[in-house]
Each structure stands twice: as C-alpha cells, then as structure tokens.
mmCIF file of the protein (N, C-alpha, C, O) and its ligand, coordinates in Angstrom:
data_MODEL
# 
_entry.id   MODEL 
# 
loop_
_entity.id 
_entity.type 
_entity.pdbx_number_of_molecules 
1 polymer     1 
2 non-polymer 1 
# 
_entity_poly.entity_id                      1 
_entity_poly.type                           'polypeptide(L)' 
_entity_poly.nstd_linkage                   no 
_entity_poly.nstd_monomer                   no 
_entity_poly.pdbx_seq_one_letter_code       MTLGSVVEFFRNLPPKQCSCCGKEVREMHDCYTHECEKCETENLK 
_entity_poly.pdbx_seq_one_letter_code_can   MTLGSVVEFFRNLPPKQCSCCGKEVREMHDCYTHECEKCETENLK 
_entity_poly.pdbx_strand_id                 A 
# 
loop_
_entity_poly_seq.entity_id 
_entity_poly_seq.num 
_entity_poly_seq.mon_id 
_entity_poly_seq.hetero 
1 1  MET n 
1 2  THR n 
1 3  LEU n 
1 4  GLY n 
1 5  SER n 
1 6  VAL n 
1 7  VAL n 
1 8  GLU n 
1 9  PHE n 
1 10 PHE n 
1 11 ARG n 
1 12 ASN n 
1 13 LEU n 
1 14 PRO n 
1 15 PRO n 
1 16 LYS n 
1 17 GLN n 
1 18 CYS n 
1 19 SER n 
1 20 CYS n 
1 21 CYS n 
1 22 GLY n 
1 23 LYS n 
1 24 GLU n 
1 25 VAL n 
1 26 ARG n 
1 27 GLU n 
1 28 MET n 
1 29 HIS n 
1 30 ASP n 
1 31 CYS n 
1 32 TYR n 
1 33 THR n 
1 34 HIS n 
1 35 GLU n 
1 36 CYS n 
1 37 GLU n 
1 38 LYS n 
1 39 CYS n 
1 40 GLU n 
1 41 THR n 
1 42 GLU n 
1 43 ASN n 
1 44 LEU n 
1 45 LYS n 
# 
loop_
_struct_asym.id 
_struct_asym.entity_id 
A 1 
B 2 
# 
loop_
_chem_comp.id 
_chem_comp.type 
_chem_comp.mon_nstd_flag 
ARG 'L-peptide linking' y 
ASN 'L-peptide linking' y 
ASP 'L-peptide linking' y 
CYS 'L-peptide linking' y 
GLN 'L-peptide linking' y 
GLU 'L-peptide linking' y 
GLY 'peptide linking'   y 
HIS 'L-peptide linking' y 
LEU 'L-peptide linking' y 
LYS 'L-peptide linking' y 
MET 'L-peptide linking' y 
PHE 'L-peptide linking' y 
PRO 'L-peptide linking' y 
SER 'L-peptide linking' y 
THR 'L-peptide linking' y 
TYR 'L-peptide linking' y 
VAL 'L-peptide linking' y 
ZN  non-polymer         . 
# 
_pdbx_entity_nonpoly.entity_id   2 
_pdbx_entity_nonpoly.name        ? 
_pdbx_entity_nonpoly.comp_id     ZN 
# 
_pdbx_nonpoly_scheme.asym_id         B 
_pdbx_nonpoly_scheme.entity_id       2 
_pdbx_nonpoly_scheme.mon_id          ZN 
_pdbx_nonpoly_scheme.ndb_seq_num     1 
_pdbx_nonpoly_scheme.pdb_seq_num     101 
_pdbx_nonpoly_scheme.auth_seq_num    101 
_pdbx_nonpoly_scheme.pdb_mon_id      ZN 
_pdbx_nonpoly_scheme.auth_mon_id     ZN 
_pdbx_nonpoly_scheme.pdb_strand_id   A 
_pdbx_nonpoly_scheme.pdb_ins_code    . 
# 
loop_
_atom_site.group_PDB 
_atom_site.id 
_atom_site.type_symbol 
_atom_site.label_atom_id 
_atom_site.label_alt_id 
_atom_site.label_comp_id 
_atom_site.label_asym_id 
_atom_site.label_entity_id 
_atom_site.label_seq_id 
_atom_site.pdbx_PDB_ins_code 
_atom_site.Cartn_x 
_atom_site.Cartn_y 
_atom_site.Cartn_z 
_atom_site.occupancy 
_atom_site.B_iso_or_equiv 
_atom_site.pdbx_formal_charge 
_atom_site.auth_seq_id 
_atom_site.auth_comp_id 
_atom_site.auth_asym_id 
_atom_site.auth_atom_id 
_atom_site.pdbx_PDB_model_num 
ATOM   1   N  N  . MET A 1 1  ? 0.857   -1.202 0.000  1.00 0.00 ? 1   MET A N  1 
ATOM   2   C  CA . MET A 1 1  ? 0.000   0.000  0.000  1.00 0.00 ? 1   MET A CA 1 
ATOM   3   C  C  . MET A 1 1  ? 0.891   1.250  0.000  1.00 0.00 ? 1   MET A C  1 
ATOM   4   O  O  . MET A 1 1  ? 1.816   1.354  0.806  1.00 0.00 ? 1   MET A O  1 
ATOM   5   N  N  . THR A 1 2  ? 0.622   2.156  -0.867 1.00 0.00 ? 2   THR A N  1 
ATOM   6   C  CA . THR A 1 2  ? 1.433   3.374  -0.925 1.00 0.00 ? 2   THR A CA 1 
ATOM   7   C  C  . THR A 1 2  ? 0.988   4.355  0.151  1.00 0.00 ? 2   THR A C  1 
ATOM   8   O  O  . THR A 1 2  ? -0.108  4.249  0.701  1.00 0.00 ? 2   THR A O  1 
ATOM   9   N  N  . LEU A 1 3  ? 1.853   5.298  0.432  1.00 0.00 ? 3   LEU A N  1 
ATOM   10  C  CA . LEU A 1 3  ? 1.514   6.301  1.445  1.00 0.00 ? 3   LEU A CA 1 
ATOM   11  C  C  . LEU A 1 3  ? 0.261   7.061  1.038  1.00 0.00 ? 3   LEU A C  1 
ATOM   12  O  O  . LEU A 1 3  ? -0.575  7.388  1.881  1.00 0.00 ? 3   LEU A O  1 
ATOM   13  N  N  . GLY A 1 4  ? 0.133   7.337  -0.234 1.00 0.00 ? 4   GLY A N  1 
ATOM   14  C  CA . GLY A 1 4  ? -1.033  8.087  -0.717 1.00 0.00 ? 4   GLY A CA 1 
ATOM   15  C  C  . GLY A 1 4  ? -2.337  7.367  -0.435 1.00 0.00 ? 4   GLY A C  1 
ATOM   16  O  O  . GLY A 1 4  ? -3.312  7.996  -0.022 1.00 0.00 ? 4   GLY A O  1 
ATOM   17  N  N  . SER A 1 5  ? -2.373  6.057  -0.650 1.00 0.00 ? 5   SER A N  1 
ATOM   18  C  CA . SER A 1 5  ? -3.618  5.328  -0.433 1.00 0.00 ? 5   SER A CA 1 
ATOM   19  C  C  . SER A 1 5  ? -3.927  5.186  1.054  1.00 0.00 ? 5   SER A C  1 
ATOM   20  O  O  . SER A 1 5  ? -5.092  5.088  1.440  1.00 0.00 ? 5   SER A O  1 
ATOM   21  N  N  . VAL A 1 6  ? -2.896  5.173  1.883  1.00 0.00 ? 6   VAL A N  1 
ATOM   22  C  CA . VAL A 1 6  ? -3.125  5.135  3.326  1.00 0.00 ? 6   VAL A CA 1 
ATOM   23  C  C  . VAL A 1 6  ? -3.800  6.431  3.772  1.00 0.00 ? 6   VAL A C  1 
ATOM   24  O  O  . VAL A 1 6  ? -4.738  6.416  4.570  1.00 0.00 ? 6   VAL A O  1 
ATOM   25  N  N  . VAL A 1 7  ? -3.314  7.541  3.249  1.00 0.00 ? 7   VAL A N  1 
ATOM   26  C  CA . VAL A 1 7  ? -3.909  8.837  3.577  1.00 0.00 ? 7   VAL A CA 1 
ATOM   27  C  C  . VAL A 1 7  ? -5.356  8.872  3.124  1.00 0.00 ? 7   VAL A C  1 
ATOM   28  O  O  . VAL A 1 7  ? -6.230  9.343  3.853  1.00 0.00 ? 7   VAL A O  1 
ATOM   29  N  N  . GLU A 1 8  ? -5.611  8.378  1.927  1.00 0.00 ? 8   GLU A N  1 
ATOM   30  C  CA . GLU A 1 8  ? -6.980  8.338  1.413  1.00 0.00 ? 8   GLU A CA 1 
ATOM   31  C  C  . GLU A 1 8  ? -7.867  7.459  2.280  1.00 0.00 ? 8   GLU A C  1 
ATOM   32  O  O  . GLU A 1 8  ? -9.023  7.795  2.535  1.00 0.00 ? 8   GLU A O  1 
ATOM   33  N  N  . PHE A 1 9  ? -7.333  6.354  2.724  1.00 0.00 ? 9   PHE A N  1 
ATOM   34  C  CA . PHE A 1 9  ? -8.090  5.420  3.561  1.00 0.00 ? 9   PHE A CA 1 
ATOM   35  C  C  . PHE A 1 9  ? -8.579  6.112  4.831  1.00 0.00 ? 9   PHE A C  1 
ATOM   36  O  O  . PHE A 1 9  ? -9.750  6.000  5.196  1.00 0.00 ? 9   PHE A O  1 
ATOM   37  N  N  . PHE A 1 10 ? -7.680  6.824  5.497  1.00 0.00 ? 10  PHE A N  1 
ATOM   38  C  CA . PHE A 1 10 ? -8.056  7.484  6.746  1.00 0.00 ? 10  PHE A CA 1 
ATOM   39  C  C  . PHE A 1 10 ? -8.959  8.678  6.484  1.00 0.00 ? 10  PHE A C  1 
ATOM   40  O  O  . PHE A 1 10 ? -9.798  9.022  7.317  1.00 0.00 ? 10  PHE A O  1 
ATOM   41  N  N  . ARG A 1 11 ? -8.791  9.303  5.346  1.00 0.00 ? 11  ARG A N  1 
ATOM   42  C  CA . ARG A 1 11 ? -9.616  10.461 5.013  1.00 0.00 ? 11  ARG A CA 1 
ATOM   43  C  C  . ARG A 1 11 ? -11.066 10.027 4.796  1.00 0.00 ? 11  ARG A C  1 
ATOM   44  O  O  . ARG A 1 11 ? -11.999 10.789 5.049  1.00 0.00 ? 11  ARG A O  1 
ATOM   45  N  N  . ASN A 1 12 ? -11.239 8.793  4.326  1.00 0.00 ? 12  ASN A N  1 
ATOM   46  C  CA . ASN A 1 12 ? -12.584 8.311  4.019  1.00 0.00 ? 12  ASN A CA 1 
ATOM   47  C  C  . ASN A 1 12 ? -13.295 7.707  5.228  1.00 0.00 ? 12  ASN A C  1 
ATOM   48  O  O  . ASN A 1 12 ? -14.484 7.394  5.152  1.00 0.00 ? 12  ASN A O  1 
ATOM   49  N  N  . LEU A 1 13 ? -12.592 7.542  6.322  1.00 0.00 ? 13  LEU A N  1 
ATOM   50  C  CA . LEU A 1 13 ? -13.229 7.005  7.518  1.00 0.00 ? 13  LEU A CA 1 
ATOM   51  C  C  . LEU A 1 13 ? -14.189 8.030  8.117  1.00 0.00 ? 13  LEU A C  1 
ATOM   52  O  O  . LEU A 1 13 ? -13.914 9.229  8.081  1.00 0.00 ? 13  LEU A O  1 
ATOM   53  N  N  . PRO A 1 14 ? -15.295 7.575  8.659  1.00 0.00 ? 14  PRO A N  1 
ATOM   54  C  CA . PRO A 1 14 ? -16.185 8.500  9.340  1.00 0.00 ? 14  PRO A CA 1 
ATOM   55  C  C  . PRO A 1 14 ? -15.500 9.020  10.598 1.00 0.00 ? 14  PRO A C  1 
ATOM   56  O  O  . PRO A 1 14 ? -14.636 8.338  11.148 1.00 0.00 ? 14  PRO A O  1 
ATOM   57  N  N  . PRO A 1 15 ? -15.866 10.211 11.065 1.00 0.00 ? 15  PRO A N  1 
ATOM   58  C  CA . PRO A 1 15 ? -15.250 10.725 12.287 1.00 0.00 ? 15  PRO A CA 1 
ATOM   59  C  C  . PRO A 1 15 ? -15.569 9.824  13.468 1.00 0.00 ? 15  PRO A C  1 
ATOM   60  O  O  . PRO A 1 15 ? -16.691 9.343  13.623 1.00 0.00 ? 15  PRO A O  1 
ATOM   61  N  N  . LYS A 1 16 ? -14.563 9.610  14.290 1.00 0.00 ? 16  LYS A N  1 
ATOM   62  C  CA . LYS A 1 16 ? -14.787 8.790  15.475 1.00 0.00 ? 16  LYS A CA 1 
ATOM   63  C  C  . LYS A 1 16 ? -15.557 9.594  16.516 1.00 0.00 ? 16  LYS A C  1 
ATOM   64  O  O  . LYS A 1 16 ? -15.430 10.814 16.614 1.00 0.00 ? 16  LYS A O  1 
ATOM   65  N  N  . GLN A 1 17 ? -16.350 8.874  17.282 1.00 0.00 ? 17  GLN A N  1 
ATOM   66  C  CA . GLN A 1 17 ? -17.089 9.528  18.343 1.00 0.00 ? 17  GLN A CA 1 
ATOM   67  C  C  . GLN A 1 17 ? -16.625 9.017  19.691 1.00 0.00 ? 17  GLN A C  1 
ATOM   68  O  O  . GLN A 1 17 ? -16.254 7.851  19.832 1.00 0.00 ? 17  GLN A O  1 
ATOM   69  N  N  . CYS A 1 18 ? -16.649 9.886  20.670 1.00 0.00 ? 18  CYS A N  1 
ATOM   70  C  CA . CYS A 1 18 ? -16.317 9.502  22.031 1.00 0.00 ? 18  CYS A CA 1 
ATOM   71  C  C  . CYS A 1 18 ? -17.323 8.476  22.529 1.00 0.00 ? 18  CYS A C  1 
ATOM   72  O  O  . CYS A 1 18 ? -18.533 8.678  22.425 1.00 0.00 ? 18  CYS A O  1 
ATOM   73  N  N  . SER A 1 19 ? -16.812 7.368  23.073 1.00 0.00 ? 19  SER A N  1 
ATOM   74  C  CA . SER A 1 19 ? -17.705 6.325  23.568 1.00 0.00 ? 19  SER A CA 1 
ATOM   75  C  C  . SER A 1 19 ? -18.383 6.744  24.866 1.00 0.00 ? 19  SER A C  1 
ATOM   76  O  O  . SER A 1 19 ? -19.309 6.085  25.340 1.00 0.00 ? 19  SER A O  1 
ATOM   77  N  N  . CYS A 1 20 ? -17.912 7.841  25.427 1.00 0.00 ? 20  CYS A N  1 
ATOM   78  C  CA . CYS A 1 20 ? -18.445 8.304  26.710 1.00 0.00 ? 20  CYS A CA 1 
ATOM   79  C  C  . CYS A 1 20 ? -19.515 9.381  26.524 1.00 0.00 ? 20  CYS A C  1 
ATOM   80  O  O  . CYS A 1 20 ? -20.613 9.265  27.068 1.00 0.00 ? 20  CYS A O  1 
ATOM   81  N  N  . CYS A 1 21 ? -19.200 10.428 25.756 1.00 0.00 ? 21  CYS A N  1 
ATOM   82  C  CA . CYS A 1 21 ? -20.143 11.548 25.626 1.00 0.00 ? 21  CYS A CA 1 
ATOM   83  C  C  . CYS A 1 21 ? -20.674 11.696 24.201 1.00 0.00 ? 21  CYS A C  1 
ATOM   84  O  O  . CYS A 1 21 ? -21.591 12.484 23.971 1.00 0.00 ? 21  CYS A O  1 
ATOM   85  N  N  . GLY A 1 22 ? -20.113 10.950 23.235 1.00 0.00 ? 22  GLY A N  1 
ATOM   86  C  CA . GLY A 1 22 ? -20.602 11.007 21.868 1.00 0.00 ? 22  GLY A CA 1 
ATOM   87  C  C  . GLY A 1 22 ? -20.038 12.156 21.050 1.00 0.00 ? 22  GLY A C  1 
ATOM   88  O  O  . GLY A 1 22 ? -20.413 12.338 19.892 1.00 0.00 ? 22  GLY A O  1 
ATOM   89  N  N  . LYS A 1 23 ? -19.157 12.919 21.630 1.00 0.00 ? 23  LYS A N  1 
ATOM   90  C  CA . LYS A 1 23 ? -18.536 14.025 20.926 1.00 0.00 ? 23  LYS A CA 1 
ATOM   91  C  C  . LYS A 1 23 ? -17.538 13.507 19.893 1.00 0.00 ? 23  LYS A C  1 
ATOM   92  O  O  . LYS A 1 23 ? -16.906 12.470 20.096 1.00 0.00 ? 23  LYS A O  1 
ATOM   93  N  N  . GLU A 1 24 ? -17.403 14.230 18.793 1.00 0.00 ? 24  GLU A N  1 
ATOM   94  C  CA . GLU A 1 24 ? -16.451 13.810 17.756 1.00 0.00 ? 24  GLU A CA 1 
ATOM   95  C  C  . GLU A 1 24 ? -15.029 13.852 18.286 1.00 0.00 ? 24  GLU A C  1 
ATOM   96  O  O  . GLU A 1 24 ? -14.613 14.831 18.907 1.00 0.00 ? 24  GLU A O  1 
ATOM   97  N  N  . VAL A 1 25 ? -14.286 12.777 18.036 1.00 0.00 ? 25  VAL A N  1 
ATOM   98  C  CA . VAL A 1 25 ? -12.896 12.697 18.484 1.00 0.00 ? 25  VAL A CA 1 
ATOM   99  C  C  . VAL A 1 25 ? -11.992 13.025 17.306 1.00 0.00 ? 25  VAL A C  1 
ATOM   100 O  O  . VAL A 1 25 ? -12.077 12.387 16.256 1.00 0.00 ? 25  VAL A O  1 
ATOM   101 N  N  . ARG A 1 26 ? -11.144 14.000 17.474 1.00 0.00 ? 26  ARG A N  1 
ATOM   102 C  CA . ARG A 1 26 ? -10.235 14.409 16.407 1.00 0.00 ? 26  ARG A CA 1 
ATOM   103 C  C  . ARG A 1 26 ? -9.169  13.352 16.150 1.00 0.00 ? 26  ARG A C  1 
ATOM   104 O  O  . ARG A 1 26 ? -8.637  12.756 17.087 1.00 0.00 ? 26  ARG A O  1 
ATOM   105 N  N  . GLU A 1 27 ? -8.862  13.123 14.882 1.00 0.00 ? 27  GLU A N  1 
ATOM   106 C  CA . GLU A 1 27 ? -7.909  12.079 14.513 1.00 0.00 ? 27  GLU A CA 1 
ATOM   107 C  C  . GLU A 1 27 ? -6.486  12.404 14.940 1.00 0.00 ? 27  GLU A C  1 
ATOM   108 O  O  . GLU A 1 27 ? -5.650  11.506 15.042 1.00 0.00 ? 27  GLU A O  1 
ATOM   109 N  N  . MET A 1 28 ? -6.202  13.670 15.189 1.00 0.00 ? 28  MET A N  1 
ATOM   110 C  CA . MET A 1 28 ? -4.847  14.030 15.616 1.00 0.00 ? 28  MET A CA 1 
ATOM   111 C  C  . MET A 1 28 ? -4.556  13.453 17.004 1.00 0.00 ? 28  MET A C  1 
ATOM   112 O  O  . MET A 1 28 ? -3.408  13.336 17.432 1.00 0.00 ? 28  MET A O  1 
ATOM   113 N  N  . HIS A 1 29 ? -5.644  13.100 17.683 1.00 0.00 ? 29  HIS A N  1 
ATOM   114 C  CA . HIS A 1 29 ? -5.503  12.505 19.001 1.00 0.00 ? 29  HIS A CA 1 
ATOM   115 C  C  . HIS A 1 29 ? -5.032  11.059 18.851 1.00 0.00 ? 29  HIS A C  1 
ATOM   116 O  O  . HIS A 1 29 ? -5.051  10.507 17.750 1.00 0.00 ? 29  HIS A O  1 
ATOM   117 N  N  . ASP A 1 30 ? -4.620  10.463 19.932 1.00 0.00 ? 30  ASP A N  1 
ATOM   118 C  CA . ASP A 1 30 ? -4.183  9.068  19.972 1.00 0.00 ? 30  ASP A CA 1 
ATOM   119 C  C  . ASP A 1 30 ? -5.166  8.162  19.220 1.00 0.00 ? 30  ASP A C  1 
ATOM   120 O  O  . ASP A 1 30 ? -6.364  8.166  19.503 1.00 0.00 ? 30  ASP A O  1 
ATOM   121 N  N  . CYS A 1 31 ? -4.654  7.398  18.272 1.00 0.00 ? 31  CYS A N  1 
ATOM   122 C  CA . CYS A 1 31 ? -5.493  6.570  17.409 1.00 0.00 ? 31  CYS A CA 1 
ATOM   123 C  C  . CYS A 1 31 ? -6.242  5.486  18.177 1.00 0.00 ? 31  CYS A C  1 
ATOM   124 O  O  . CYS A 1 31 ? -7.274  5.001  17.712 1.00 0.00 ? 31  CYS A O  1 
ATOM   125 N  N  . TYR A 1 32 ? -5.747  5.111  19.321 1.00 0.00 ? 32  TYR A N  1 
ATOM   126 C  CA . TYR A 1 32 ? -6.291  3.951  20.014 1.00 0.00 ? 32  TYR A CA 1 
ATOM   127 C  C  . TYR A 1 32 ? -7.352  4.301  21.048 1.00 0.00 ? 32  TYR A C  1 
ATOM   128 O  O  . TYR A 1 32 ? -8.000  3.420  21.614 1.00 0.00 ? 32  TYR A O  1 
ATOM   129 N  N  . THR A 1 33 ? -7.520  5.583  21.286 1.00 0.00 ? 33  THR A N  1 
ATOM   130 C  CA . THR A 1 33 ? -8.513  5.966  22.275 1.00 0.00 ? 33  THR A CA 1 
ATOM   131 C  C  . THR A 1 33 ? -9.904  6.008  21.658 1.00 0.00 ? 33  THR A C  1 
ATOM   132 O  O  . THR A 1 33 ? -10.046 6.302  20.471 1.00 0.00 ? 33  THR A O  1 
ATOM   133 N  N  . HIS A 1 34 ? -10.907 5.725  22.435 1.00 0.00 ? 34  HIS A N  1 
ATOM   134 C  CA . HIS A 1 34 ? -12.285 5.810  21.971 1.00 0.00 ? 34  HIS A CA 1 
ATOM   135 C  C  . HIS A 1 34 ? -13.029 6.892  22.733 1.00 0.00 ? 34  HIS A C  1 
ATOM   136 O  O  . HIS A 1 34 ? -14.258 6.958  22.711 1.00 0.00 ? 34  HIS A O  1 
ATOM   137 N  N  . GLU A 1 35 ? -12.273 7.724  23.396 1.00 0.00 ? 35  GLU A N  1 
ATOM   138 C  CA . GLU A 1 35 ? -12.899 8.793  24.163 1.00 0.00 ? 35  GLU A CA 1 
ATOM   139 C  C  . GLU A 1 35 ? -12.252 10.123 23.818 1.00 0.00 ? 35  GLU A C  1 
ATOM   140 O  O  . GLU A 1 35 ? -11.080 10.179 23.444 1.00 0.00 ? 35  GLU A O  1 
ATOM   141 N  N  . CYS A 1 36 ? -13.025 11.187 23.948 1.00 0.00 ? 36  CYS A N  1 
ATOM   142 C  CA . CYS A 1 36 ? -12.476 12.509 23.672 1.00 0.00 ? 36  CYS A CA 1 
ATOM   143 C  C  . CYS A 1 36 ? -11.493 12.896 24.785 1.00 0.00 ? 36  CYS A C  1 
ATOM   144 O  O  . CYS A 1 36 ? -11.405 12.253 25.832 1.00 0.00 ? 36  CYS A O  1 
ATOM   145 N  N  . GLU A 1 37 ? -10.779 13.952 24.509 1.00 0.00 ? 37  GLU A N  1 
ATOM   146 C  CA . GLU A 1 37 ? -9.742  14.373 25.442 1.00 0.00 ? 37  GLU A CA 1 
ATOM   147 C  C  . GLU A 1 37 ? -10.310 14.679 26.824 1.00 0.00 ? 37  GLU A C  1 
ATOM   148 O  O  . GLU A 1 37 ? -9.695  14.383 27.848 1.00 0.00 ? 37  GLU A O  1 
ATOM   149 N  N  . LYS A 1 38 ? -11.476 15.267 26.826 1.00 0.00 ? 38  LYS A N  1 
ATOM   150 C  CA . LYS A 1 38 ? -12.110 15.659 28.085 1.00 0.00 ? 38  LYS A CA 1 
ATOM   151 C  C  . LYS A 1 38 ? -12.465 14.435 28.936 1.00 0.00 ? 38  LYS A C  1 
ATOM   152 O  O  . LYS A 1 38 ? -12.123 14.381 30.117 1.00 0.00 ? 38  LYS A O  1 
ATOM   153 N  N  . CYS A 1 39 ? -13.143 13.467 28.343 1.00 0.00 ? 39  CYS A N  1 
ATOM   154 C  CA . CYS A 1 39 ? -13.533 12.269 29.092 1.00 0.00 ? 39  CYS A CA 1 
ATOM   155 C  C  . CYS A 1 39 ? -12.312 11.468 29.523 1.00 0.00 ? 39  CYS A C  1 
ATOM   156 O  O  . CYS A 1 39 ? -12.258 10.930 30.629 1.00 0.00 ? 39  CYS A O  1 
ATOM   157 N  N  . GLU A 1 40 ? -11.332 11.401 28.622 1.00 0.00 ? 40  GLU A N  1 
ATOM   158 C  CA . GLU A 1 40 ? -10.115 10.650 28.933 1.00 0.00 ? 40  GLU A CA 1 
ATOM   159 C  C  . GLU A 1 40 ? -9.418  11.256 30.138 1.00 0.00 ? 40  GLU A C  1 
ATOM   160 O  O  . GLU A 1 40 ? -8.937  10.538 31.014 1.00 0.00 ? 40  GLU A O  1 
ATOM   161 N  N  . THR A 1 41 ? -9.365  12.579 30.178 1.00 0.00 ? 41  THR A N  1 
ATOM   162 C  CA . THR A 1 41 ? -8.722  13.267 31.292 1.00 0.00 ? 41  THR A CA 1 
ATOM   163 C  C  . THR A 1 41 ? -9.477  13.019 32.586 1.00 0.00 ? 41  THR A C  1 
ATOM   164 O  O  . THR A 1 41 ? -8.873  12.816 33.639 1.00 0.00 ? 41  THR A O  1 
ATOM   165 N  N  . GLU A 1 42 ? -10.811 13.035 32.501 1.00 0.00 ? 42  GLU A N  1 
ATOM   166 C  CA . GLU A 1 42 ? -11.608 12.821 33.715 1.00 0.00 ? 42  GLU A CA 1 
ATOM   167 C  C  . GLU A 1 42 ? -11.510 11.376 34.197 1.00 0.00 ? 42  GLU A C  1 
ATOM   168 O  O  . GLU A 1 42 ? -11.621 11.109 35.393 1.00 0.00 ? 42  GLU A O  1 
ATOM   169 N  N  . ASN A 1 43 ? -11.303 10.452 33.272 1.00 0.00 ? 43  ASN A N  1 
ATOM   170 C  CA . ASN A 1 43 ? -11.177 9.048  33.665 1.00 0.00 ? 43  ASN A CA 1 
ATOM   171 C  C  . ASN A 1 43 ? -9.860  8.752  34.378 1.00 0.00 ? 43  ASN A C  1 
ATOM   172 O  O  . ASN A 1 43 ? -9.719  7.725  35.041 1.00 0.00 ? 43  ASN A O  1 
ATOM   173 N  N  . LEU A 1 44 ? -8.908  9.653  34.236 1.00 0.00 ? 44  LEU A N  1 
ATOM   174 C  CA . LEU A 1 44 ? -7.618  9.454  34.886 1.00 0.00 ? 44  LEU A CA 1 
ATOM   175 C  C  . LEU A 1 44 ? -7.681  9.784  36.374 1.00 0.00 ? 44  LEU A C  1 
ATOM   176 O  O  . LEU A 1 44 ? -6.803  9.401  37.147 1.00 0.00 ? 44  LEU A O  1 
ATOM   177 N  N  . LYS A 1 45 ? -8.710  10.482 36.750 1.00 0.00 ? 45  LYS A N  1 
ATOM   178 C  CA . LYS A 1 45 ? -8.821  10.881 38.165 1.00 0.00 ? 45  LYS A CA 1 
ATOM   179 C  C  . LYS A 1 45 ? -9.146  9.689  39.060 1.00 0.00 ? 45  LYS A C  1 
ATOM   180 O  O  . LYS A 1 45 ? -9.275  9.845  40.274 1.00 0.00 ? 45  LYS A O  1 
HETATM 181 ZN ZN . ZN  B 2 .  ? -16.204 12.486 25.688 1.00 0.00 2 101 ZN  A ZN 1 
# 
C-alpha cells in the first residue's frame, strides 16, 4: 500500500465519536482511544 492510499483510507473514515459523551474525536488525538480528550482526562482521576 502506498503512502497516498493510506492517507486516502483514513480520510474516508467516518469521524470517530467519544464512547463516553458522543462528541467527535479528532484524529490528531491518539489513534487507540475511543474517548475525547475531556472524558479521557476525567477518567484518569
Ligand atoms: Zn467524551
């Protein structure tokens, strides 16, 4: 797979949603998280 097609693959994915509050999770965030930054931070407490 070329780098170009990998970029296209991720571009075509639907936006991820936080499994906690349903807010859209930005892809720049950790790929493995299913929660938004806010919920993730609160879960660390
Ligand atoms: Zn959230």
